[in-house]
N, C-alpha and C positions, 0 to 999 in steps of 0.2 A: 719064287715068283720071276714074273716075266716085269721083259720095262713095262709096255703098256701097262700092267697090272700094278705094277708102281706112281707111274703117272695119274692111272686112276685114283689112285690112292690120295697122291697127292691132291688133288686137282677137288677131289672132294674134302680137305680136313683145310686146304685155306677156301676157298669156300663157307662151308662152312665155319670157321673162326671170321671169316666174317661178318657174318650174319649174326654172329652171339656177337662178334665187334660193335654193329648195330643195336642186338636188342639188348645187352649191356649199356652201352651209353644212352639209349636210349629211356632206361631206366631211368638209373641216374641221374639223367636229366627230371624226370617226370618227378621223381621221389626230392630231388633239390627245390623245384619250384616246390614242394606241397611244404619244408621246412625252412624257407626261405634264405636255403643257399646253392641258387641256380650254377648248373655248369653250362660255362657262355661254349659257344661253339659247336652244341650237343648234333643241334644241326648237321652241321658241315663235317663233323664227322661221320654219320648216319649215313651221308650221304657217296662219300667216297669207299665204306665200308659194303652198300647196297648194289656200289657199281661192280665191287671185286667179285661179291655172292653172285650175282647177279651174271655175270659171267660166265663162271662160272657153273655153274646150274641149266644156263644160257647151251653153254660147251656140251657137258655132259647130254642134257636131255639129244642136243643132233648124235655125240655118237653113240646111243643109246636106243635110235630115234625113234625119240619117245614123242614128241613133240605132236601135241591135239592134231588130229582127220573125224571126217567124216563117217566113224566106220561103216554105220546106216546105210548107206548109198554101198561105197564099196566093196561091201558084204555080199550084194546083192547082184555085181556086175560076172558075168562069166568070167571069169580066170582070160581069155583070148581079147577080153573090153576092157580090164583090170588092171595092166600092167600100162598102157596110157595112157591112166589119168594118174597114174604111180608116178613116171616123167614128170609128170606135169606137175606136177607139185613138188618135182626139186627140181624141176626148170623156174618155177614159180617164184622159190625159197632160192636158188639160186642169185634172180636177179634182184629180189630186195637185198639178198644181205651184198650185192654189185652195187647197188642203190645208198643203202648206208655207207658202204667202204668211198665210195666215192665224194659224200657228203663230208664225211666222218674227215676226208684227208686234205680234206677243200681247206674244212673249217680249222684244223689245226696248223699248214703253210699258211695261211693267211696269220693267225694268231703267234707263230711261232718264236715272235722276237718279240710277243705280247707284252711280256711276263705277269703271265692274270694267276694270283691266287683269293683264297675265299679271303675271304671282310675282316674277321677277330681273332684266325687262327691260322690266319697268310700259309695257307698250303695252297702249293703250285698244281693249277687247273690241268697244266702239257704232260703229268704224269702218266696221271687219269686218263687223257684223249687219247695216250700213246695203247693204254691196256686198252682201251675200246676199237680201233683201229689192229690192234695183233689177234683180238677176239672175233672182229670182224674174215679176219683174215684165213684162221683158224677152222673160222663156220666157211666160208669159202670151198677150203681145200676139203675137206669133209664132207659135204654137200655134194662136191661133184665126186667126190671117191665112190660113194654114197649110189652117185645117175651112175655110175659109169659100170659097176658092177651089177644096177639093178636090168642093164640091159647086157649085159652076158646074156646068154640061152644055158 
């Protein structure tokens, strides 16, 4: 098994595991509410787990180039006209990720010494902000590689 396959499997397990944690936490919280035994802080746990699950899913979708596209229009273009639209897709995605990365780095740097944490469980927000920044950097690298690969003759 190659390193790429191992990383892919690890990403699936981590993101899938985080999604299972979110689902189990929310289920226990719902049952607890009905049984008069609430699970305090369940929303905070679900938020952190969904961030990790969503990050993994977004990275996997980008790696497999399986984002939603308007194939109805793209399939109707001639081959010579399709390539500029594909490159435009990558360029727009790169600009979006750059804007999100700039905003995320800005917020993280402003709040670096802020000691932000959740209210009930005191989950620190800075590690979660760093997950977002690392995800956006990884997305940027993958998208730039895909753009360069699509421009080859």
